[in-house]
Structures are given as structure tokens and as C-alpha cells.
C-alpha positions as CSV (number, residue, x, y, z in Angstrom):
1,X,71.0,107.4,103.9
2,X,74.4,105.8,103.9
3,X,72.9,102.7,102.3
4,X,71.5,104.8,99.5
5,X,74.9,106.4,99.0
6,X,76.5,102.9,98.7
7,X,73.8,101.6,96.3
8,X,74.0,104.6,94.0
9,X,77.8,104.5,94.1
10,X,77.8,101.0,92.7
11,X,75.6,102.2,89.8
12,X,78.1,105.0,89.1
13,X,81.0,102.6,89.3
14,X,79.3,100.3,86.8
15,X,79.2,103.3,84.4
16,X,82.7,104.5,84.9
17,X,84.2,101.0,84.9
18,X,82.6,100.3,81.6
19,X,83.9,103.6,80.1
20,X,87.3,102.9,81.7
21,X,87.6,99.5,80.0
22,X,86.5,101.0,76.6
23,X,88.0,104.5,76.3
24,X,91.4,106.0,77.0
25,X,91.9,109.3,78.8
26,X,91.3,111.3,75.6
27,X,88.0,109.6,75.0
28,X,89.3,107.5,72.1
29,X,87.8,104.0,71.9
30,X,90.5,101.6,73.0
31,X,89.3,98.5,74.7
32,X,91.1,96.8,77.6
33,X,90.7,93.1,77.2
34,X,92.8,89.9,77.1
35,X,91.6,89.5,73.4
36,X,93.6,92.8,72.7
37,X,96.6,91.5,74.7
38,X,96.0,94.1,77.4
39,X,98.0,93.7,80.6
40,X,97.8,94.9,84.2
41,X,100.4,97.5,83.2
42,X,98.0,98.9,80.6
43,X,95.3,99.1,83.2
44,X,97.6,101.0,85.6
45,X,98.7,103.4,82.9
46,X,95.2,104.2,82.0
47,X,94.2,104.7,85.6
48,X,97.2,107.0,86.1
49,X,96.1,109.0,83.0
50,X,92.6,109.4,84.3
51,X,93.9,110.3,87.8
52,X,96.3,113.0,86.6
53,X,93.6,114.6,84.4
54,X,91.3,114.6,87.5
55,X,88.2,113.7,85.5
56,X,86.6,111.1,83.3
57,X,86.5,111.7,79.5
58,X,83.3,113.6,79.4
59,X,82.4,113.2,75.8
60,X,83.0,109.4,75.9
61,X,80.7,109.2,79.0
62,X,78.0,111.2,77.3
63,X,78.2,109.1,74.1
64,X,78.1,105.9,76.0
65,X,75.1,106.8,78.1
66,X,73.4,108.3,75.1
67,X,73.6,104.9,73.3
68,X,71.6,103.3,76.1
69,X,69.4,106.4,76.9
70,X,66.1,104.4,76.6
71,X,67.2,102.2,79.5
72,X,67.4,105.2,81.8
73,X,63.8,106.5,81.5
74,X,61.9,105.8,84.7
75,X,58.7,105.2,82.7
76,X,59.6,103.8,79.3
77,X,56.9,101.7,77.5
78,X,59.3,98.8,77.0
79,X,62.5,99.3,79.0
80,X,61.8,101.3,82.2
81,X,64.9,101.9,84.3
82,X,65.6,98.8,86.4
83,X,62.0,97.6,86.0
84,X,59.8,95.2,84.1
85,X,57.4,97.2,81.9
86,X,54.4,95.0,82.3
87,X,55.0,93.0,85.5
88,X,51.9,90.9,86.0
89,X,53.0,88.9,89.1
90,X,54.4,89.6,92.5
91,X,53.1,91.6,95.5
92,X,51.7,95.1,95.5
93,X,53.0,97.5,98.0
94,X,52.3,101.1,99.1
95,X,55.1,103.4,98.1
96,X,56.2,103.9,101.8
97,X,57.5,100.3,101.6
98,X,60.0,101.6,99.0
99,X,61.5,103.9,101.6
100,X,64.5,102.5,103.4
101,X,64.3,105.1,106.1
102,X,60.8,104.1,107.3
103,X,61.0,101.6,110.2
104,X,58.0,99.6,111.1
105,X,57.1,96.6,113.2
106,X,54.4,94.0,112.3
107,X,51.8,95.9,114.3
108,X,49.6,97.5,111.6
109,X,47.6,99.5,114.1
110,X,50.4,101.9,114.9
111,X,52.3,102.2,111.6
112,X,54.5,104.0,110.7
113,X,56.5,103.9,113.9
114,X,59.7,105.7,112.9
115,X,60.2,107.6,109.6
116,X,62.4,110.4,108.3
117,X,59.6,111.3,105.9
118,X,56.0,112.4,106.8
119,X,52.9,113.8,105.2
120,X,52.6,113.4,101.4
121,X,56.3,112.4,101.3
122,X,55.3,109.0,102.7
123,X,52.4,108.4,100.3
124,X,53.7,109.6,97.0
125,X,57.1,110.3,95.4
126,X,58.5,112.3,92.6
127,X,60.6,110.7,89.9
128,X,64.1,111.6,91.3
129,X,63.4,110.3,94.8
130,X,61.7,107.2,93.4
131,X,64.7,106.4,91.2
132,X,67.0,106.6,94.2
133,X,64.8,104.3,96.3
134,X,64.4,102.0,93.4
135,X,68.2,101.5,93.3
136,X,68.2,101.1,97.1
137,X,65.5,98.5,96.9
138,X,67.5,96.4,94.5
139,X,70.5,96.6,96.8
140,X,68.9,96.3,100.3
141,X,65.4,94.9,99.7
142,X,63.8,93.0,102.5
143,X,62.8,89.4,102.0
144,X,59.9,88.9,99.6
145,X,57.5,86.0,99.3
146,X,57.4,84.1,96.0
147,X,54.4,84.2,93.7
148,X,53.4,80.6,93.0
149,X,51.8,81.7,89.7
150,X,54.8,83.6,88.4
151,X,57.0,82.1,85.6
152,X,60.3,80.9,86.9
153,X,61.1,79.2,90.2
154,X,60.0,79.6,93.8
155,X,63.6,79.7,94.9
156,X,64.2,82.1,97.8
157,X,66.4,85.0,96.6
158,X,66.9,86.4,100.1
159,X,67.5,90.1,100.8
160,X,69.1,92.5,98.4
161,X,72.8,91.6,97.9
162,X,74.3,94.6,99.6
163,X,72.2,93.8,102.7
164,X,74.3,90.6,103.1
165,X,77.7,92.2,102.8
166,X,80.0,93.8,105.3
167,X,80.3,96.7,102.8
168,X,83.7,98.5,102.7
169,X,84.2,101.7,100.6
170,X,87.3,103.9,100.2
171,X,86.6,107.6,100.9
172,X,88.2,110.4,98.8
173,X,88.3,114.2,98.7
174,X,85.6,114.4,96.0
175,X,83.4,112.1,93.9
176,X,86.0,111.6,91.3
177,X,88.5,110.3,93.8
178,X,86.0,108.1,95.5
179,X,85.2,106.5,92.1
180,X,88.8,106.1,91.2
181,X,89.9,104.7,94.5
182,X,87.0,102.1,94.5
183,X,87.4,101.3,90.8
184,X,89.0,97.8,91.4
185,X,89.8,97.6,87.7
186,X,91.8,94.4,88.2
187,X,90.9,91.2,89.9
188,X,92.6,90.3,93.3
189,X,95.1,88.2,91.4
190,X,96.1,91.1,89.1
191,X,94.3,89.8,86.0
192,X,91.8,91.7,83.9
193,X,88.1,91.4,84.3
194,X,86.0,90.1,81.4
195,X,84.2,92.6,79.2
196,X,81.7,94.8,81.1
197,X,78.1,93.8,80.9
198,X,75.9,96.2,83.0
199,X,72.2,95.4,83.2
200,X,71.3,98.1,80.7
201,X,73.3,96.2,78.0
202,X,71.4,93.0,78.7
203,X,68.0,91.7,77.7
204,X,65.3,92.4,80.3
205,X,64.3,89.3,82.3
206,X,60.8,88.7,83.7
207,X,61.1,85.4,85.4
208,X,61.0,84.9,89.2
209,X,63.9,83.5,91.3
210,X,66.5,83.3,88.5
211,X,69.9,81.9,89.7
212,X,72.6,83.4,87.6
213,X,76.3,82.4,87.4
214,X,78.7,84.5,89.3
215,X,79.4,87.6,87.3
216,X,82.9,87.7,85.6
217,X,82.8,91.5,85.5
218,X,82.0,94.2,88.0
219,X,79.4,96.3,86.1
220,X,77.2,93.2,85.8
221,X,77.7,92.5,89.6
222,X,77.0,96.1,90.6
223,X,73.7,96.2,88.6
224,X,72.3,92.8,89.5
225,X,68.5,92.9,89.6
226,X,67.6,91.2,92.8
227,X,63.9,92.2,92.4
228,X,61.5,92.4,89.4
229,X,59.8,95.7,90.0
230,X,57.2,97.9,88.4
231,X,56.5,101.4,89.8
232,X,52.9,102.7,89.5
233,X,51.9,106.4,89.4
234,X,48.7,108.3,89.9
235,X,47.0,110.7,87.6
236,X,49.2,113.6,88.8
237,X,52.4,111.7,87.9
238,X,53.5,110.7,91.4
239,X,54.6,107.2,92.3
240,X,52.1,105.8,94.8
241,X,52.5,102.1,94.6
242,X,54.9,99.4,93.3
243,X,54.8,95.7,92.5
244,X,57.8,93.4,93.2
245,X,58.9,89.8,93.2
246,X,62.1,87.9,93.5
247,X,64.7,88.5,90.7
248,X,68.3,87.4,90.1
249,X,70.6,85.9,92.7
250,X,73.7,83.8,93.0
251,X,75.3,82.1,96.0
252,X,77.3,84.0,98.6
253,X,79.7,81.1,99.2
254,X,83.1,81.4,97.5
255,X,82.0,84.7,95.9
256,X,85.5,86.0,95.9
257,X,84.8,88.3,93.0
258,X,83.1,90.7,95.4
259,X,85.6,93.4,96.2
260,X,83.5,95.5,98.7
261,X,83.1,93.3,101.7
262,X,84.8,91.9,104.8
263,X,85.2,88.1,105.0
264,X,84.8,85.6,107.8
265,X,86.0,82.1,108.2
266,X,83.4,79.3,108.6
267,X,85.7,76.8,110.2
268,X,86.3,73.2,109.4
269,X,83.7,70.9,107.9
270,X,83.4,68.0,110.4
271,X,82.4,65.5,107.7
272,X,85.1,66.3,105.1
273,X,87.8,67.8,107.4
274,X,88.2,70.6,104.8
275,X,87.9,74.4,105.4
276,X,84.5,75.8,104.8
277,X,84.4,78.6,102.2
278,X,84.6,82.2,103.3
279,X,81.4,84.2,103.7
280,X,80.8,87.9,103.8
281,X,81.2,89.3,107.4
282,X,78.2,91.6,108.1
283,X,78.8,94.6,110.2
284,X,77.5,94.5,113.8
285,X,76.1,98.0,114.7
286,X,77.0,97.2,118.4
287,X,80.7,96.8,117.5
288,X,83.0,99.8,117.0
289,X,84.4,99.7,113.5
290,X,88.1,99.7,114.6
291,X,87.5,96.2,116.1
292,X,87.1,95.0,112.5
293,X,90.6,96.1,111.6
294,X,92.0,92.5,111.5
295,X,89.4,91.5,109.0
296,X,90.2,94.7,107.0
297,X,93.9,94.4,106.6
298,X,94.9,90.8,107.4
299,X,96.6,89.2,104.3
300,X,94.9,86.4,102.5
301,X,96.6,83.1,103.3
302,X,97.8,84.2,106.7
303,X,97.1,81.2,109.0
304,X,93.8,81.6,110.8
305,X,93.2,85.0,109.2
306,X,90.6,86.3,106.8
307,X,90.9,87.4,103.2
308,X,91.6,91.1,102.6
309,X,88.8,92.9,100.9
310,X,89.3,93.6,97.2
311,X,89.1,97.4,97.6
312,X,92.0,97.2,100.1
313,X,94.0,95.1,97.7
314,X,93.3,97.6,94.9
315,X,94.8,100.4,96.9
316,X,97.8,98.2,97.6
317,X,98.2,97.5,93.9
318,X,98.1,101.2,93.1
319,X,100.7,102.1,95.7
320,X,103.0,99.3,94.5
321,X,102.6,100.6,90.9
322,X,103.3,104.3,91.6
323,X,104.0,105.2,95.2
324,X,105.2,108.7,94.2
325,X,101.8,109.5,92.7
326,X,99.9,108.0,95.7
327,X,101.8,110.3,98.1
328,X,99.1,112.8,97.5
329,X,96.9,110.5,99.6
330,X,98.9,110.1,102.9
331,X,96.0,108.6,104.8
332,X,93.2,106.3,103.8
333,X,89.7,106.3,105.2
334,X,87.6,103.2,104.9
335,X,83.8,103.7,105.2
336,X,81.8,100.8,106.5
337,X,78.1,100.7,105.6
338,X,75.6,98.0,106.6
339,X,71.9,97.3,107.0
340,X,70.4,95.4,109.9
341,X,67.0,94.0,109.3
342,X,64.2,94.4,111.9
343,X,63.2,90.8,112.5
344,X,64.6,87.3,112.2
345,X,63.1,86.7,108.8
346,X,64.3,90.0,107.4
347,X,60.8,91.2,106.5
348,X,61.4,94.7,107.8
349,X,64.2,97.3,107.8
350,X,66.2,97.8,111.0
351,X,69.3,99.8,111.9
352,X,71.6,101.3,109.3
353,X,75.3,101.3,110.1
354,X,77.6,104.0,108.8
355,X,81.1,104.4,110.3
356,X,84.6,105.2,109.1
357,X,88.2,104.3,110.0
358,X,91.2,106.5,109.0
359,X,94.8,105.3,109.0
360,X,98.2,106.0,107.4
361,X,98.3,104.7,103.8
362,X,101.7,103.2,104.6
363,X,100.0,100.5,106.6
364,X,98.9,99.0,103.3
365,X,102.5,98.6,102.2
366,X,105.0,95.8,103.0
367,X,106.5,98.4,105.4
368,X,103.3,98.5,107.4
369,X,102.8,94.7,107.6
370,X,104.6,94.4,111.0
371,X,102.5,97.3,112.3
372,X,99.3,95.6,111.2
373,X,100.2,92.6,113.3
374,X,101.0,94.8,116.3
375,X,97.7,96.7,116.0
376,X,95.8,93.4,115.6
377,X,97.5,92.2,118.8
378,X,96.4,95.3,120.7
379,X,92.8,94.8,119.5
380,X,93.1,91.2,120.7
381,X,94.2,92.4,124.1
382,X,91.2,94.7,124.2
383,X,89.0,91.7,123.6
384,X,90.9,89.8,126.3
385,X,90.0,92.7,128.7
386,X,86.3,92.3,128.0
387,X,86.2,88.5,127.6
388,X,88.5,87.6,130.5
389,X,89.1,90.4,133.1
390,X,85.7,92.1,132.9
391,X,83.8,88.9,132.3
392,X,85.4,87.2,135.3
393,X,84.8,90.3,137.5
394,X,81.1,90.4,136.5
395,X,80.5,86.7,137.1
396,X,82.0,86.9,140.6
397,X,80.0,90.0,141.4
398,X,76.8,88.3,140.3
399,X,77.7,85.3,142.6
400,X,78.4,87.7,145.4
401,X,75.1,89.6,145.1
402,X,73.0,87.2,143.3
403,X,72.2,87.8,139.6
404,X,69.2,89.9,138.9
405,X,67.2,89.1,135.8
406,X,67.6,91.9,133.3
407,X,67.9,92.6,129.6
408,X,71.6,93.3,129.9
409,X,73.9,91.4,132.2
410,X,76.6,93.2,134.3
411,X,79.2,91.9,131.9
412,X,77.4,93.4,128.9
413,X,77.0,96.8,130.7
414,X,80.6,97.0,131.7
415,X,82.0,95.8,128.4
416,X,79.9,98.3,126.6
417,X,81.2,101.1,128.9
418,X,84.8,100.0,128.4
419,X,84.7,99.9,124.6
420,X,82.8,103.2,124.5
421,X,85.5,104.8,126.7
422,X,88.3,103.8,124.4
423,X,86.6,104.3,121.1
424,X,87.7,107.8,120.2
425,X,91.1,107.2,121.8
426,X,91.9,104.2,119.7
427,X,90.9,106.0,116.5
428,X,93.2,108.9,117.3
429,X,96.0,106.5,118.3
430,X,95.6,104.6,115.0
431,X,95.6,107.8,112.9
432,X,98.9,108.8,114.6
433,X,100.8,105.6,113.6
434,X,103.4,106.2,111.0
435,X,105.1,102.9,110.0
436,X,108.4,104.6,109.4
437,X,108.6,105.9,112.9
438,X,111.2,104.4,115.2
439,X,109.3,104.9,118.5
440,X,107.4,101.7,118.1
441,X,107.6,100.6,121.8
442,X,106.6,104.1,123.0
443,X,103.6,104.0,120.7
444,X,102.5,100.6,121.9
445,X,103.0,101.6,125.5
446,X,100.9,104.7,124.9
447,X,97.9,102.7,123.8
448,X,98.3,100.0,126.5
449,X,98.4,102.6,129.2
450,X,95.2,104.2,127.8
451,X,93.3,100.9,127.6
452,X,94.6,99.8,131.0
453,X,93.4,103.0,132.7
454,X,90.0,103.0,131.0
455,X,89.3,99.4,131.9
456,X,90.3,100.0,135.5
457,X,88.2,103.2,135.7
458,X,85.2,101.4,134.2
459,X,85.2,98.8,137.0
460,X,86.2,101.3,139.8
461,X,83.4,103.6,138.8
462,X,80.9,100.7,139.1
463,X,82.4,99.7,142.5
464,X,82.2,103.3,143.7
465,X,78.4,103.2,143.2
466,X,77.8,100.1,145.4
467,X,77.4,102.0,148.6
468,X,76.7,99.8,151.7
469,X,76.8,96.7,149.5
470,X,80.6,97.1,149.2
471,X,81.0,95.3,152.5
472,X,79.1,92.1,151.8
473,X,81.0,88.7,152.1
474,X,79.7,85.4,150.8
475,X,81.0,81.9,150.1
476,X,80.2,80.8,146.6
477,X,81.1,78.1,144.2
478,X,83.3,79.7,141.5
479,X,83.6,76.6,139.2
480,X,84.7,73.0,139.2
481,X,83.3,72.5,142.7
482,X,85.6,75.0,144.2
483,X,84.3,77.4,146.8
484,X,85.7,80.8,147.6
485,X,84.9,83.5,150.2
486,X,84.0,86.4,147.9
487,X,84.1,90.1,148.7
488,X,84.4,93.2,146.6
489,X,88.0,93.9,147.6
490,X,88.9,90.2,146.7
491,X,87.1,90.3,143.4
492,X,88.6,93.7,142.6
493,X,92.1,92.5,143.3
494,X,91.5,89.4,141.1
495,X,90.4,91.8,138.3
496,X,93.4,94.0,138.6
497,X,95.7,91.0,138.6
498,X,94.1,89.7,135.3
499,X,94.3,93.2,133.8
500,X,98.0,93.4,134.7
501,X,98.7,90.0,133.1
502,X,97.1,91.2,129.8
503,X,99.2,94.4,129.8
504,X,102.4,93.1,131.4
505,X,105.6,94.8,130.2
506,X,109.2,93.6,130.5
507,X,109.9,96.2,133.1
508,X,106.6,95.5,134.9
509,X,105.6,99.2,134.7
510,X,102.2,100.1,133.2
511,X,99.5,102.4,134.2
512,X,99.8,105.3,136.6
513,X,99.8,105.6,140.3
514,X,101.5,102.2,141.1
515,X,104.0,102.0,143.9
516,X,107.4,100.4,143.6
517,X,106.3,97.4,145.7
518,X,103.2,96.9,143.5
519,X,105.3,96.9,140.4
520,X,107.6,94.2,142.0
521,X,104.6,92.0,142.8
522,X,103.3,92.4,139.2
523,X,100.0,93.7,140.5
524,X,98.6,97.2,139.9
């Protein structure tokens, strides 16, 4: 699963970040820290050394992991991997509850409903698969009830931390590149992180619901133990059950040390008049990933805009440091991964989101800043098409024919069709943008023409299926006590007029098939 990829990647990043901060490219021990007067320049030089070599210092990695080898045994008598050796409290679960790809409702009589695993694979696991799901459980665990008898607090820890993020990763051509491009070896302000403290370098905790301070280093953040877990095996050595209870957590508000998430604004506090802190913006499986472009690339501090994710800022820092070296990566692909939970209380797994967005790497430079604003404006216009033109058309059609109770309104249906029709076209258009190109107006017109035609076609296709109902007329109240004589031609003309205003050009020419008189009137 994509969520398993993301969870395991964070563990690998915890390892390589720790090695990166302690060993140079030759594998010699040389710590990067403020105590050693290390600077951002030192971090960039080491990163470049690693990047040019195309690999991590193997012997240093082996020596480092060897020093903590006892913390990586799945069944160790004292320090089992990411577990509590003698966990006495919590809730016992069948091993299928460890699987993130088994979807169930609360109806016990028909479980399991949907699963990518069957037969023995859903009742017992080997060590390798169990280890991967163990990491996944820490990252995306469903809500767990507290054990009133357990030491610690009854504080609700919520779902696993990655399950509450709008996770953003940078793709690369191989695993080495992926790790290096997501390394985020500096804070967003360009300062060094504190010394790495991954979980295997810390004492094992056994208390429930422990609120930690916000980590001051990424390896500690990436290996937070959101659950206290103990795997249990049968006589044949297969994992068949596990026990779990709430573990470590810290607040999501103002957690700006998290580099792998989109952010959203909370608005203004009515009592204090101050801005609410940013919160992670979870991905919506129903929203195409390119519609999150503004949250991905808007600069922190821009009025009314969200903070840029740390992974994006890291790539920008690398390009600023050595643009010549980064020319080997002409385009950047951001991978968006998310988990939706299956019920309002997050007690079951739901949909897993995995999508990607590719664009020119130059959009991350100062040169691309103007293009970012232009692309954001085009996305805003797409939302205007759905929230204004299509929404008003749908409302008037429902007044004309009488709304029929259904799961999806006419607006939802048409908006869904419109965004589906422009999805692949927008991705292709975005990939084709080169900030240095001079044909800016032509490129913008190209997209506006595509969006205009698809919005018009979406509504025209719906109207074409109306049959005899096309000729109905009705007087209806359209708002503020005003009454209008509604008909399909009148509603359609209003829709086309709104669409034309959204995509109006200086010369009045947009779309295809418009006559000279239509262009002069400003209507399609």
C-alpha cells in the first residue's frame, strides 16, 4: 500500500538522517551540530558529496545499525522492534486488525468485507510482513480506547500521526534519490536540527497516553511510537494476535517542524481577533491532486495563503545552493499519500489515497513565482466554474423540474463530471509549463480554452439527454423574492454567460465555434 510505503520511508529517513548528521561521505565520523559550529553551508556541502557519490557511506550505515542491532529484532526478550516486551495492558486484537488493506464495517456477521489478503494470510503473518504492518500501525493506527487500569493517562492519542497529515513526498528515479530529495536536513528557516534521537536510541516507554514535547529533530519525529504494541505468535512461529494501547503523542497545532504535510488556515479567533494556528490539511480522495497546487507552492507569509510544505522548501534550498547540480532533475514529482478512516470516530480503515503531480522544477525558483500565481488563478477559475456557473445552472434546473431526493445532487454530478473531464488535461498542461518560455499568454489561453470547452460540453451533454423535458416552462422564485420564467434555453444561456465572464479575454475571443456577433455581445 502507498501508506505502507510512506510509513517505511520515514523509518529509512530516520536512519539516513542520523548517519548524515554523524558521518561524512567517506564514512568518517564528523558530527554536524551547532556545538561544532556547523553551518547550513556545511550541510549543503555534505549533501552534495553524498549526491555526487550516488550512495550513502555503506560501512558507516552498517556500523551504526550494528550498534543498535538488538533494537531491530522483532522478538527480543527485552527490546523487541517498536514494541513493549511484556505489555500487560491494552486491547487484544486478531492479526487481521494489523492489516491496513482489510476494510471492515462494524457488522461482525459479514466480516471481512474487503481485503487484499485471504486464507491463512489474514489469520497469521510471517516476520517480514508483520514488521511492515507494525510500522504501518504506528503511522496510521485507527483510534484505540484507553485502558483504565494501565499506568499513565487516559488522554486520547487519536489516530496514528501520518493519518492526520496531508502527506507530501518527493519522488526520485531510485530509492537513493527519494531519500536524498526528502532528507530535509535543515529546518525551514535554514538552521540545523538538534542531534538525532530516533526511537531505538531512547529508553523504551511503557506508559499509556504520554504527551511528549514537539521533537527538535526529524529522526525522533519519524519514529514516534503512537501505540504501545506487543506481537504474539503461535507454536509455529507465526504472528496471530497483538495487543495495543495508546502511546506517545503531541499536539498538531503549530507543529511547523513537520516537513511532509500540506497546511490549511483556521481563520480568525472571534474572541482574541488573532489568526488561528495552521493545521495539517488532509487529502480529500474526491479532490484531484492538482487542485491542491496552491497549498503546495504558495509561499509562507503571502496574504491569505498557506505555508509551503517543508519538503518543497528543502528542494528550493537545494536549487538555490547549486542550480547547476540540480539541473539533472528538470522536473519534480510530488506524491500525495493519505488515509481516510471508515467512520466518524476513526475506528476502522477507509480509503487510501495515492496520487502524484509533476511540474517543471523551475516553478520552485524565484523565476517561477509569477507562474505559480498564474496557475493558482487558473485553478481558482476552475473552482468558479463549479461553484458559480455549474452550481447556478443546477439550482435553476432543479427549480424548473423539481428536485428529486437522491444521494448526489445535480450540482455534485455535473461538478464531478467537469473535474474528471479536465483532470488529465490539466496535468499535461502543467507539465508543459516552462517558466522561461515567453509564450505566457498563449499558454494561459490554451488552458482556458480547454476548461471552457469541457465545462460547456458537460452541461450540453446533460441537456441533450433531457428529451421531451427540454420544452418545459415554469415560473419559479430564484431568490430574494424574485420570480422568473424558467426554461432550459434561458437557463442554458445564463450558464454560458457566467462561463464567458469567468473566461473573458481582452479581445473577447475564447472557445471555438463563436460567431462574430456572439463575440461582440460577450456571450458564447
